[in-house]
N, C-alpha and C positions, 0 to 999 in steps of 0.2 A: 439606490441603484447599486448593483454589484460591480465591483471592480474586476478588470481582467487580470488573470494570473498566467504568466508564462512559466512553464516547467523548466527549471534550470537544467542544463546538460550535466551528465555524469558518466561514469563508466558503464552503468547498467542501462541498456537501451530497450529492454523488453516492456511490453505494454502493461503487465500487471503492476510492477513497481511504478511505472509512469502514472497509471491511474490512481494508485494510492498516494503518490506524491502530489498529484493535482488536488485530490480531496483533502489532504492534510496540509497543503501549502508548504511542502518541504521539497527536498531534491530526491531523485530516484535512488541514489545510493543509500540515503537514510531509510527510505521506504524498503528497499531490498534488504537492508540489514535487519529491520524489524521483522520482515517476512522470514528471513533465515533463522532468526532467534526463535520465532514461534513454531516453525515447522521442523527445525533440526536439519534441514537440507543445506548443502553448501552452494548449490546453484539454483537460482530462482529464474526459471525460464517460462513457467506457466503457473498461474495462481488460481487454485480452485476457489469456489465461492466460500466454502467454510473457512479457508485460511484468510481471505480478505476480511470477512466478518469478524474473525477472531482477533485480527490486528487493529481494527478500527479504534477500540478503546485505548490503545497505546498512545494514540494521538488526540485523545479526548473527544473522539467521534463515536456516534452510535447509529444503529440502523433500526428501522421498524421491523425488519425481517429477523426472525429468530434463527439462531444457529441450530443446525440439525444435531441430534444427540447421537 
């Protein structure tokens, strides 16, 4: 049986970092930091699919979906 996971609160309240935080079992601030490092953007307010897929390996995760070239 899978245990429940509650996303810890942080200063980033956008859904992209929250979704990544849930998948990686971390907090939204850490997820947003990883997204910023990969994208080069300073504000993470929207996360395109390619960015989410590109950051997953940072947390030891992978997807069956391929990244577009």
